[in-house]
PAVOLUM-688476 format. One record per residue (C-alpha): residue number from 1; x, y, z; residue in three letters. Coordinates in nm, 2 decimals. Last residue first. Layout:
REM residues N
NUM, X, Y, Z, ALA
...
REM end
This chain:
REM residues 542
542, 0.51, -0.10, -3.86, ILE
541, 0.48, 0.28, -3.85, PHE
540, 0.81, 0.46, -3.85, THR
539, 0.88, 0.71, -3.57, SER
538, 1.20, 0.52, -3.48, LYS
537, 0.97, 0.22, -3.42, TYR
536, 0.59, 0.23, -3.45, SER
535, 0.28, 0.04, -3.35, GLY
534, 0.41, -0.09, -3.02, PHE
533, 0.24, -0.38, -2.85, GLY
532, 0.56, -0.59, -2.82, GLY
531, 0.82, -0.80, -2.99, VAL
530, 1.18, -0.71, -3.05, ILE
529, 1.44, -0.88, -3.29, VAL
528, 1.79, -0.76, -3.26, LEU
527, 2.08, -0.80, -3.51, LYS
526, 2.39, -0.95, -3.36, SER
525, 2.45, -1.18, -3.67, ASP
524, 2.37, -1.48, -3.45, PRO
523, 2.03, -1.32, -3.36, GLN
522, 1.96, -1.14, -3.03, VAL
521, 1.60, -1.20, -2.93, LEU
520, 1.35, -0.98, -2.76, LEU
519, 1.02, -1.00, -2.57, ASP
518, 0.75, -0.78, -2.42, GLU
517, 0.89, -0.44, -2.53, VAL
516, 0.68, -0.15, -2.40, PRO
515, 0.51, 0.10, -2.64, ALA
514, 0.62, 0.35, -2.91, SER
513, 0.94, 0.17, -2.98, PRO
512, 1.25, 0.39, -2.97, ARG
511, 1.41, 0.65, -3.19, GLY
510, 1.16, 0.92, -3.09, VAL
509, 1.33, 0.92, -2.74, VAL
508, 1.67, 0.99, -2.89, ASN
507, 1.93, 0.79, -2.71, THR
506, 1.91, 0.52, -2.97, THR
505, 2.21, 0.32, -2.84, PHE
504, 2.51, 0.56, -2.81, SER
503, 2.39, 0.64, -2.45, THR
502, 2.50, 0.30, -2.32, ASP
501, 2.33, 0.32, -1.98, LEU
500, 2.55, 0.22, -1.69, THR
499, 2.54, -0.14, -1.56, GLY
498, 2.92, -0.19, -1.55, ASP
497, 2.92, -0.40, -1.86, VAL
496, 2.75, -0.12, -2.05, GLU
495, 2.37, -0.13, -2.07, LEU
494, 2.15, -0.12, -2.38, ARG
493, 1.79, 0.01, -2.36, ALA
492, 1.44, -0.05, -2.49, LEU
491, 1.10, 0.06, -2.34, TYR
490, 1.17, 0.43, -2.27, PRO
489, 1.52, 0.57, -2.22, ALA
488, 1.49, 0.91, -2.04, ASN
487, 1.80, 0.92, -1.81, ILE
486, 1.76, 0.89, -1.44, GLY
485, 1.95, 0.57, -1.40, ASN
484, 1.74, 0.42, -1.68, VAL
483, 1.40, 0.59, -1.72, TYR
482, 1.08, 0.49, -1.90, VAL
481, 1.04, 0.12, -1.80, PHE
480, 0.77, -0.09, -1.96, PRO
479, 1.01, -0.36, -2.08, GLY
478, 1.31, -0.43, -2.29, GLY
477, 1.68, -0.49, -2.20, ALA
476, 2.00, -0.54, -2.40, ILE
475, 2.31, -0.62, -2.20, VAL
474, 2.68, -0.56, -2.27, ARG
473, 2.93, -0.84, -2.22, GLY
472, 3.09, -0.82, -2.56, ASP
471, 2.89, -1.12, -2.69, ALA
470, 2.56, -0.96, -2.59, LEU
469, 2.36, -1.05, -2.29, ARG
468, 1.98, -1.06, -2.33, ALA
467, 1.71, -0.91, -2.10, VAL
466, 1.33, -0.95, -2.10, ARG
465, 1.03, -0.80, -1.93, ASN
464, 1.21, -0.55, -1.71, VAL
463, 0.94, -0.42, -1.47, SER
462, 0.97, -0.09, -1.30, SER
461, 1.15, 0.05, -1.00, PRO
460, 0.96, 0.36, -0.89, LEU
459, 1.07, 0.72, -0.90, MET
458, 1.02, 1.03, -0.69, LEU
457, 1.18, 1.33, -0.87, GLY
456, 1.12, 1.58, -0.60, PRO
455, 0.95, 1.83, -0.83, ALA
454, 0.80, 2.12, -0.64, TYR
453, 0.77, 2.43, -0.86, ARG
452, 0.44, 2.28, -0.99, TYR
451, 0.27, 2.38, -0.67, ASP
450, -0.07, 2.22, -0.71, LEU
449, -0.37, 2.42, -0.60, ALA
448, -0.54, 2.34, -0.26, GLY
447, -0.59, 2.70, -0.14, ALA
446, -0.31, 2.67, 0.11, ALA
445, -0.07, 2.54, -0.16, ASN
444, -0.06, 2.18, -0.26, LEU
443, 0.27, 1.99, -0.26, ILE
442, 0.32, 1.67, -0.46, ALA
441, 0.43, 1.31, -0.43, ILE
440, 0.39, 1.01, -0.66, GLY
439, 0.44, 1.20, -0.99, ARG
438, 0.40, 1.56, -1.10, VAL
437, 0.53, 1.66, -1.44, PHE
436, 0.65, 2.00, -1.55, THR
435, 0.77, 2.13, -1.89, GLY
434, 0.45, 2.32, -1.98, PRO
433, 0.22, 2.36, -1.68, VAL
432, 0.13, 2.03, -1.51, GLY
431, 0.10, 1.68, -1.63, ASP
430, -0.02, 1.45, -1.35, ARG
429, 0.08, 1.11, -1.21, THR
428, -0.07, 0.94, -0.91, PHE
427, 0.06, 0.65, -0.71, SER
426, 0.01, 0.81, -0.37, GLY
425, 0.14, 1.10, -0.17, GLY
424, 0.02, 1.44, -0.06, VAL
423, 0.20, 1.73, 0.12, LEU
422, -0.02, 2.03, 0.21, VAL
421, 0.11, 2.39, 0.24, SER
420, 0.07, 2.59, 0.56, GLY
419, 0.44, 2.70, 0.59, ASN
418, 0.51, 2.42, 0.85, ASP
417, 0.41, 2.15, 0.61, LEU
416, 0.10, 1.94, 0.64, TYR
415, 0.03, 1.57, 0.60, THR
414, -0.14, 1.33, 0.35, VAL
413, -0.10, 0.97, 0.24, ALA
412, -0.29, 0.73, 0.01, ALA
411, -0.42, 0.97, -0.26, ILE
410, -0.64, 0.81, -0.52, ALA
409, -0.62, 0.89, -0.89, GLN
408, -0.80, 1.17, -1.09, THR
407, -0.62, 1.45, -0.91, PHE
406, -0.61, 1.83, -0.94, SER
405, -0.95, 1.95, -0.82, LEU
404, -0.84, 2.05, -0.47, SER
403, -1.04, 2.33, -0.32, GLN
402, -0.92, 2.48, 0.01, PHE
401, -1.11, 2.80, 0.07, PHE
400, -1.44, 2.61, 0.12, THR
399, -1.32, 2.43, 0.43, ASN
398, -1.57, 2.14, 0.44, ARG
397, -1.77, 2.09, 0.76, ALA
396, -1.65, 1.82, 0.99, GLY
395, -1.67, 2.02, 1.32, ASN
394, -1.29, 2.10, 1.33, ALA
393, -1.31, 2.22, 0.97, GLU
392, -1.24, 1.99, 0.69, LEU
391, -0.96, 2.01, 0.42, LEU
390, -1.00, 1.78, 0.13, ALA
389, -0.79, 1.54, -0.08, VAL
388, -0.88, 1.28, -0.35, ALA
387, -1.08, 1.51, -0.57, THR
386, -1.33, 1.74, -0.40, ALA
385, -1.64, 1.82, -0.61, ALA
384, -1.94, 1.91, -0.40, VAL
383, -2.23, 1.68, -0.30, GLY
382, -2.12, 1.65, 0.07, ASN
381, -1.77, 1.57, -0.04, PHE
380, -1.67, 1.46, -0.39, GLY
379, -1.42, 1.26, -0.59, GLY
378, -1.32, 1.01, -0.33, PHE
377, -1.03, 0.76, -0.35, ALA
376, -0.85, 0.88, -0.04, GLY
375, -0.72, 1.18, 0.16, ALA
374, -0.85, 1.38, 0.45, ALA
373, -0.69, 1.68, 0.61, LEU
372, -0.85, 1.79, 0.94, VAL
371, -0.86, 2.14, 1.10, LYS
370, -0.78, 2.16, 1.47, GLY
369, -0.53, 2.45, 1.43, ASP
368, -0.24, 2.20, 1.50, PRO
367, -0.35, 2.00, 1.20, ARG
366, -0.52, 1.66, 1.23, VAL
365, -0.42, 1.42, 0.95, GLU
364, -0.64, 1.15, 0.80, LEU
363, -0.57, 0.88, 0.54, ALA
362, -0.75, 0.62, 0.33, TYR
361, -1.10, 0.77, 0.30, VAL
360, -1.31, 0.56, 0.07, SER
359, -1.57, 0.69, -0.17, ALA
358, -1.85, 0.96, -0.20, ASN
357, -1.72, 1.15, 0.10, PHE
356, -1.98, 1.29, 0.34, GLY
355, -2.36, 1.32, 0.29, SER
354, -2.36, 1.59, 0.56, GLY
353, -2.02, 1.59, 0.73, THR
352, -2.12, 1.66, 1.09, SER
351, -1.89, 1.61, 1.39, TRP
350, -2.09, 1.76, 1.67, SER
349, -2.27, 1.43, 1.69, SER
348, -1.98, 1.26, 1.87, ASP
347, -2.08, 0.90, 1.84, VAL
346, -2.03, 0.67, 2.14, SER
345, -1.72, 0.45, 2.17, GLY
344, -1.64, 0.54, 2.54, ASP
343, -1.35, 0.76, 2.43, LEU
342, -1.59, 0.98, 2.23, PHE
341, -1.61, 0.90, 1.87, LEU
340, -1.58, 1.09, 1.54, ARG
339, -1.70, 0.94, 1.22, VAL
338, -1.58, 0.93, 0.86, THR
337, -1.66, 0.73, 0.55, ARG
336, -2.04, 0.81, 0.57, ILE
335, -2.16, 0.78, 0.92, ALA
334, -2.53, 0.70, 0.93, LEU
333, -2.61, 0.53, 1.25, LEU
332, -2.64, 0.15, 1.28, GLY
331, -2.34, 0.11, 1.51, ASN
330, -2.13, 0.30, 1.26, TYR
329, -2.27, 0.33, 0.91, ARG
328, -2.13, 0.42, 0.57, VAL
327, -1.79, 0.24, 0.59, PHE
326, -1.50, 0.26, 0.35, ALA
325, -1.25, 0.43, 0.59, GLY
324, -1.19, 0.71, 0.83, GLY
323, -1.21, 0.73, 1.21, VAL
322, -1.14, 1.03, 1.44, LEU
321, -1.11, 0.95, 1.81, ILE
320, -1.19, 1.20, 2.08, ARG
319, -1.00, 1.36, 2.37, ASP
318, -0.81, 1.60, 2.14, GLY
317, -0.84, 1.45, 1.80, MET
316, -0.66, 1.11, 1.81, LEU
315, -0.64, 0.97, 1.46, ARG
314, -0.75, 0.64, 1.31, LEU
313, -0.74, 0.55, 0.93, ALA
312, -0.83, 0.26, 0.71, TYR
311, -1.15, 0.12, 0.87, VAL
310, -1.32, -0.13, 0.64, VAL
309, -1.70, -0.13, 0.60, GLY
308, -2.01, -0.18, 0.81, ASP
307, -1.85, -0.02, 1.12, CYS
306, -1.93, -0.13, 1.47, GLY
305, -2.24, -0.33, 1.56, SER
304, -2.22, -0.19, 1.91, GLY
303, -1.90, 0.01, 1.94, VAL
302, -1.89, 0.01, 2.33, ALA
301, -1.54, 0.10, 2.44, PHE
300, -1.57, 0.02, 2.81, SER
299, -1.57, -0.35, 2.72, PRO
298, -1.19, -0.34, 2.63, ASP
297, -1.12, -0.66, 2.44, LEU
296, -0.81, -0.85, 2.57, SER
295, -0.47, -0.77, 2.43, GLY
294, -0.29, -0.72, 2.76, ASP
293, -0.29, -0.34, 2.72, SER
292, -0.66, -0.34, 2.69, SER
291, -0.80, -0.36, 2.34, LEU
290, -1.02, -0.11, 2.16, ARG
289, -1.23, -0.22, 1.86, ALA
288, -1.31, -0.12, 1.50, ILE
287, -1.41, -0.29, 1.18, GLY
286, -1.68, -0.51, 1.32, SER
285, -1.66, -0.63, 1.68, SER
284, -1.78, -0.97, 1.77, SER
283, -1.58, -1.14, 2.05, GLN
282, -1.29, -1.39, 2.07, GLY
281, -1.02, -1.13, 2.10, ALA
280, -1.14, -0.99, 1.77, ILE
279, -1.42, -1.08, 1.53, LEU
278, -1.56, -0.89, 1.24, THR
277, -1.23, -0.79, 1.09, PHE
276, -1.17, -0.55, 0.79, ALA
275, -0.95, -0.30, 0.98, GLY
274, -0.92, -0.07, 1.27, GLY
273, -0.77, -0.13, 1.62, VAL
272, -0.76, 0.12, 1.91, VAL
271, -0.49, 0.02, 2.16, ILE
270, -0.47, 0.07, 2.53, ARG
269, -0.14, 0.16, 2.69, GLY
268, -0.27, 0.46, 2.90, ASP
267, -0.13, 0.71, 2.65, ALA
266, -0.33, 0.56, 2.36, LEU
265, -0.19, 0.37, 2.06, GLY
264, -0.39, 0.40, 1.74, LEU
263, -0.37, 0.12, 1.49, LEU
262, -0.50, 0.09, 1.13, ALA
261, -0.52, -0.17, 0.86, THR
260, -0.58, -0.50, 1.04, VAL
259, -0.69, -0.78, 0.81, THR
258, -0.94, -1.05, 0.90, SER
257, -1.04, -1.29, 1.18, ASN
256, -0.88, -1.09, 1.46, PRO
255, -0.65, -1.31, 1.68, ALA
254, -0.62, -1.10, 2.00, PRO
253, -0.30, -1.29, 2.10, ALA
252, -0.06, -1.10, 2.33, PHE
251, 0.09, -1.37, 2.55, ALA
250, 0.33, -1.46, 2.27, VAL
249, 0.52, -1.14, 2.31, ASP
248, 0.77, -1.19, 2.02, SER
247, 1.13, -1.08, 2.05, SER
246, 1.21, -0.76, 1.87, GLY
245, 1.43, -0.61, 2.14, ASP
244, 1.16, -0.37, 2.27, ALA
243, 0.91, -0.65, 2.29, ASN
242, 0.69, -0.76, 2.00, VAL
241, 0.32, -0.76, 1.97, ARG
240, 0.09, -0.92, 1.72, ALA
239, -0.22, -0.86, 1.51, LEU
238, -0.30, -1.03, 1.17, ARG
237, -0.20, -1.37, 1.31, SER
236, -0.07, -1.50, 0.97, ALA
235, 0.04, -1.17, 0.82, PHE
234, -0.22, -0.93, 0.67, GLY
233, -0.16, -0.63, 0.89, GLY
232, -0.12, -0.51, 1.25, GLY
231, 0.19, -0.48, 1.46, LEU
230, 0.20, -0.36, 1.83, VAL
229, 0.53, -0.25, 1.97, ILE
228, 0.65, -0.28, 2.33, ARG
227, 0.82, 0.03, 2.47, GLY
226, 0.61, 0.02, 2.79, THR
225, 0.43, 0.33, 2.68, PRO
224, 0.30, 0.14, 2.38, GLN
223, 0.42, 0.20, 2.02, VAL
222, 0.17, 0.14, 1.74, ALA
221, 0.22, 0.01, 1.39, LEU
220, 0.00, -0.05, 1.08, ALA
219, 0.01, -0.24, 0.75, PHE
218, 0.26, -0.52, 0.83, VAL
217, 0.26, -0.77, 0.54, GLY
216, 0.54, -1.01, 0.61, TYR
215, 0.54, -1.06, 0.99, PHE
214, 0.74, -1.38, 1.01, ASP
213, 0.87, -1.39, 1.36, GLY
212, 1.24, -1.36, 1.48, THR
211, 1.25, -0.99, 1.53, PRO
210, 1.59, -0.83, 1.56, ALA
209, 1.61, -0.49, 1.73, PHE
208, 1.96, -0.44, 1.87, THR
207, 2.10, -0.41, 1.51, PRO
206, 1.93, -0.07, 1.45, ASP
205, 1.95, -0.01, 1.08, LEU
204, 2.08, 0.33, 0.97, THR
203, 1.83, 0.61, 0.90, GLY
202, 1.99, 0.89, 1.12, ASN
201, 1.74, 0.84, 1.40, ALA
200, 1.83, 0.47, 1.43, ASN
199, 1.62, 0.23, 1.23, LEU
198, 1.38, -0.05, 1.34, ARG
197, 1.24, -0.33, 1.13, ALA
196, 0.92, -0.51, 1.06, VAL
195, 0.79, -0.72, 0.78, GLY
194, 1.06, -0.98, 0.77, VAL
193, 1.40, -0.83, 0.87, ARG
192, 1.70, -1.02, 0.74, SER
191, 2.00, -0.79, 0.71, GLN
190, 2.14, -0.62, 0.40, GLY
189, 2.02, -0.28, 0.51, GLY
188, 1.66, -0.41, 0.54, VAL
187, 1.56, -0.75, 0.40, ASN
186, 1.23, -0.94, 0.39, ARG
185, 0.99, -0.67, 0.29, PHE
184, 0.61, -0.64, 0.28, SER
183, 0.56, -0.35, 0.53, GLY
182, 0.63, -0.21, 0.87, GLY
181, 0.90, 0.03, 0.97, LEU
180, 0.99, 0.16, 1.32, LEU
179, 1.20, 0.48, 1.37, ILE
178, 1.42, 0.56, 1.66, LYS
177, 1.38, 0.90, 1.82, GLY
176, 1.41, 0.78, 2.18, ASP
175, 1.03, 0.82, 2.23, SER
174, 0.97, 0.57, 1.94, GLN
173, 0.84, 0.69, 1.61, LEU
172, 0.61, 0.48, 1.38, ALA
171, 0.60, 0.39, 1.01, THR
170, 0.37, 0.19, 0.80, ALA
169, 0.33, 0.06, 0.44, TYR
168, 0.70, 0.01, 0.34, VAL
167, 0.72, -0.17, 0.01, PRO
166, 1.00, -0.42, -0.04, GLY
165, 1.38, -0.46, -0.04, ASP
164, 1.44, -0.18, 0.21, VAL
163, 1.76, 0.03, 0.17, ALA
162, 1.88, 0.22, 0.47, THR
161, 1.81, 0.59, 0.42, GLY
160, 2.12, 0.78, 0.53, LEU
159, 1.92, 1.09, 0.63, PHE
158, 2.16, 1.39, 0.62, THR
157, 2.07, 1.47, 0.26, ALA
156, 1.72, 1.57, 0.36, ASP
155, 1.53, 1.64, 0.03, GLY
154, 1.33, 1.96, 0.01, SER
153, 0.97, 1.95, 0.13, GLY
152, 0.99, 2.27, 0.34, ASP
151, 1.02, 2.08, 0.67, SER
150, 1.31, 1.88, 0.53, ASN
149, 1.22, 1.55, 0.36, LEU
148, 1.32, 1.20, 0.46, ARG
147, 1.34, 0.88, 0.25, GLY
146, 1.22, 0.52, 0.24, LEU
145, 1.13, 0.28, -0.04, ASN
144, 1.49, 0.28, -0.17, ARG
143, 1.62, 0.63, -0.15, ALA
142, 1.89, 0.70, -0.40, PRO
141, 1.92, 1.08, -0.45, ALA
140, 1.76, 1.26, -0.75, GLY
139, 1.52, 1.46, -0.53, HIS
138, 1.38, 1.13, -0.40, VAL
137, 1.49, 0.80, -0.57, ARG
136, 1.40, 0.43, -0.56, SER
135, 1.03, 0.41, -0.49, PHE
134, 0.78, 0.20, -0.30, GLU
133, 0.63, 0.36, 0.01, GLY
132, 0.76, 0.56, 0.29, ALA
131, 0.83, 0.93, 0.34, VAL
130, 0.96, 1.06, 0.68, LEU
129, 0.88, 1.43, 0.73, ILE
128, 1.10, 1.69, 0.90, LYS
127, 0.93, 1.93, 1.14, GLY
126, 1.18, 1.87, 1.43, ASP
125, 0.93, 1.64, 1.62, PRO
124, 0.89, 1.41, 1.31, LEU
123, 0.59, 1.41, 1.08, ARG
122, 0.53, 1.07, 0.94, MET
121, 0.41, 1.02, 0.58, PHE
120, 0.26, 0.70, 0.43, SER
119, 0.21, 0.50, 0.12, GLY
118, 0.40, 0.71, -0.14, VAL
117, 0.43, 0.55, -0.48, LEU
116, 0.64, 0.67, -0.76, GLY
115, 0.56, 0.77, -1.12, GLY
114, 0.83, 0.81, -1.38, ALA
113, 0.98, 0.47, -1.44, VAL
112, 1.31, 0.35, -1.31, GLU
111, 1.55, 0.08, -1.43, PHE
110, 1.89, 0.02, -1.27, ALA
109, 1.75, -0.23, -1.03, ALA
108, 1.69, -0.47, -1.31, GLY
107, 2.05, -0.51, -1.42, VAL
106, 2.20, -0.77, -1.21, ALA
105, 1.87, -0.89, -1.08, PRO
104, 1.77, -1.01, -1.43, ASP
103, 1.40, -1.04, -1.51, ALA
102, 1.31, -0.79, -1.24, SER
101, 0.96, -0.77, -1.10, MET
100, 0.77, -0.51, -0.90, VAL
99, 0.40, -0.57, -0.83, GLN
98, 0.20, -0.26, -0.80, PRO
97, 0.11, -0.10, -0.47, TYR
96, -0.26, 0.00, -0.48, ALA
95, -0.34, 0.02, -0.11, ASN
94, -0.45, -0.21, 0.17, PRO
93, -0.31, -0.53, 0.04, ALA
92, -0.55, -0.82, -0.03, VAL
91, -0.45, -1.16, 0.09, GLN
90, -0.61, -1.48, -0.05, VAL
89, -0.53, -1.82, 0.11, ALA
88, -0.64, -2.12, -0.10, VAL
87, -0.79, -2.43, 0.06, SER
86, -0.77, -2.79, -0.05, LEU
85, -1.09, -2.92, -0.20, SER
84, -1.38, -3.08, -0.02, LEU
83, -1.53, -3.39, -0.16, THR
82, -1.87, -3.49, -0.29, SER
81, -2.06, -3.80, -0.40, SER
80, -2.33, -3.91, -0.64, LEU
79, -2.43, -3.59, -0.82, GLY
78, -2.07, -3.51, -0.92, ASP
77, -1.98, -3.28, -0.63, ALA
76, -1.68, -3.06, -0.55, ILE
75, -1.71, -2.84, -0.24, LEU
74, -1.46, -2.57, -0.32, VAL
73, -1.22, -2.38, -0.10, ASP
72, -1.14, -2.02, -0.02, TYR
71, -0.95, -1.87, 0.28, THR
70, -0.94, -1.51, 0.38, GLY
69, -0.89, -1.16, 0.25, SER
68, -1.20, -1.05, 0.04, MET
67, -1.28, -0.79, 0.31, THR
66, -0.99, -0.59, 0.19, LEU
65, -1.14, -0.51, -0.14, VAL
64, -1.05, -0.65, -0.49, ALA
63, -1.25, -0.55, -0.79, ALA
62, -1.42, -0.87, -0.91, GLY
61, -1.40, -1.19, -0.71, LEU
60, -1.46, -1.41, -1.01, ASN
59, -1.47, -1.77, -0.90, LEU
58, -1.41, -2.01, -1.18, THR
57, -1.47, -2.38, -1.21, ALA
56, -1.85, -2.38, -1.14, GLY
55, -2.05, -2.23, -0.86, THR
54, -2.07, -1.90, -0.66, ALA
53, -2.44, -1.82, -0.64, GLY
52, -2.43, -1.77, -0.27, PRO
51, -2.08, -1.82, -0.12, LEU
50, -2.09, -2.12, 0.11, ASP
49, -1.92, -2.06, 0.45, THR
48, -1.59, -2.22, 0.56, GLY
47, -1.39, -1.90, 0.54, ASN
46, -1.52, -1.84, 0.19, PHE
45, -1.68, -2.14, 0.01, ARG
44, -1.72, -2.21, -0.36, TRP
43, -1.98, -2.47, -0.46, VAL
42, -1.92, -2.73, -0.74, ASP
41, -2.27, -2.84, -0.84, GLY
40, -2.24, -2.62, -1.15, ASP
39, -1.99, -2.87, -1.27, SER
38, -1.66, -2.82, -1.45, ALA
37, -1.54, -3.12, -1.64, SER
36, -1.32, -3.36, -1.45, ASN
35, -0.95, -3.34, -1.33, GLY
34, -1.08, -3.09, -1.07, THR
33, -0.89, -2.78, -1.18, GLY
32, -1.02, -2.48, -0.98, VAL
31, -0.98, -2.12, -1.09, TYR
30, -0.97, -1.81, -0.87, LEU
29, -1.03, -1.45, -0.96, TYR
28, -0.90, -1.10, -0.89, ALA
27, -0.96, -0.77, -1.06, ASP
26, -0.76, -0.48, -0.91, ASP
25, -0.95, -0.22, -0.69, ALA
24, -0.74, -0.30, -0.37, VAL
23, -0.44, -0.52, -0.46, MET
22, -0.42, -0.89, -0.48, SER
21, -0.19, -1.15, -0.31, THR
20, -0.28, -1.51, -0.37, VAL
19, -0.13, -1.79, -0.16, GLU
18, -0.12, -2.13, -0.31, GLU
17, -0.17, -2.48, -0.16, ILE
16, -0.03, -2.77, -0.36, ASN
15, 0.08, -3.00, -0.08, ASN
14, -0.22, -3.23, -0.08, ALA
13, -0.18, -3.30, -0.46, ASP
12, -0.51, -3.47, -0.58, THR
11, -0.70, -3.14, -0.54, TRP
10, -0.50, -2.97, -0.80, SER
9, -0.51, -2.59, -0.74, ASN
8, -0.50, -2.39, -1.06, ASN
7, -0.45, -2.03, -0.95, VAL
6, -0.51, -1.79, -1.23, THR
5, -0.37, -1.44, -1.20, ALA
4, -0.59, -1.13, -1.18, GLY
3, -0.41, -0.99, -0.88, ALA
2, -0.06, -1.13, -0.86, ALA
1, 0.06, -1.47, -0.75, THR
REM end
């Protein structure tokens, strides 16, 4: 069930337990149907603890954040007796990945809408960049949720790009050049792979890695020196390890009590873990912890009270650990959205950001020159405007030459190119100079300005609200899509029997509805009735 949906959980049906998936910053709420009128005596609980002031039939969670992940139930009371409802599991994804739906699988995959999502970048040893997220094309070539760019940002046609049927949130590179993928998918290259998969260096599926566990919702990956792979995310155990062949390492069971969003593997086999948890390996540790190679808590990494908000990013910076997220304090000390730690967990006071970022940091990248790229939902740094991406000096001070004021939406991924430019990814869209449009992925020059010459054509599969087949086998479709097979055809389109766009059907953009089509009906006389929020059709007001 998507964010904002209503979950009506009947307490008389013991099997009716729903899972709710929301997205960061989306509104989310739960509703209980008791069979009786709502009572203010009905108390909502989160992970077994009463929620103060949360009574009645509806629980409004507001804007979703990762710390909302967990189980909810209701203590239902009528003044004479009480009973505990069934529980509802709520999972909040780490970034704003929209739900993708297709009313008819036979034609839905043909539709694309301008504006793709990039959730992560991974620089490869040869300077090429692996791009992961939720999209269908890069530089005009099919690339379902995974692609590779050359070091200059151009598309790499040599990467075969095995199709992934859901969003890819995390990537990792093995020492042999093979590529690990984590996300919310169930099929990779036509084979069952739930949440984690491994590709060969050329992008084909590696059949020798076949996990049997259900890891749907992997948000972070780390490879240990032994070749074993640590997975973190929102799946059932939230933190797990698999062997080199994909079999589960059942002895590894740190069991954090909430979502894991970041992992950093160290050369000695220890793992730094970041996320929304407050307990891990049976001990208190908020937002950040370090585990020994066997999964036990490493007591030599003393985080004290830890982070008071979610940790989204972990990067090794020489012999220190750079941390980014939604927190404002670390172990009781002011540390606004970033902090740098020594390997014993103590704060490196030489990292000084003043008042820091004014909103969450989602991604960090340390450049070879020691400077740090930061990306997220922020609009300022230390009292100065800095929209969604910033360049920091090695001591945490803002690099004043780099001034990005181009974005009004969050950036989820950032890395650098060999020529000094900056590659950013997210779900943003932006009009540029006349005739240009930036979507999902962009290049900034060394000063932070958008390079409008870079147009990789990243696209995202969109919803198809309604389809209808015609007597001759062709298909009419309506929805919020903008492109069909790369051709501008907003909101309403007709497909030939082979799935290609019928360009004789109102190919002129102005000959279409002015807003998405919500429903449609083909009459017996073959005339078409369409319903939606549009106020005009073929430039005529209706």
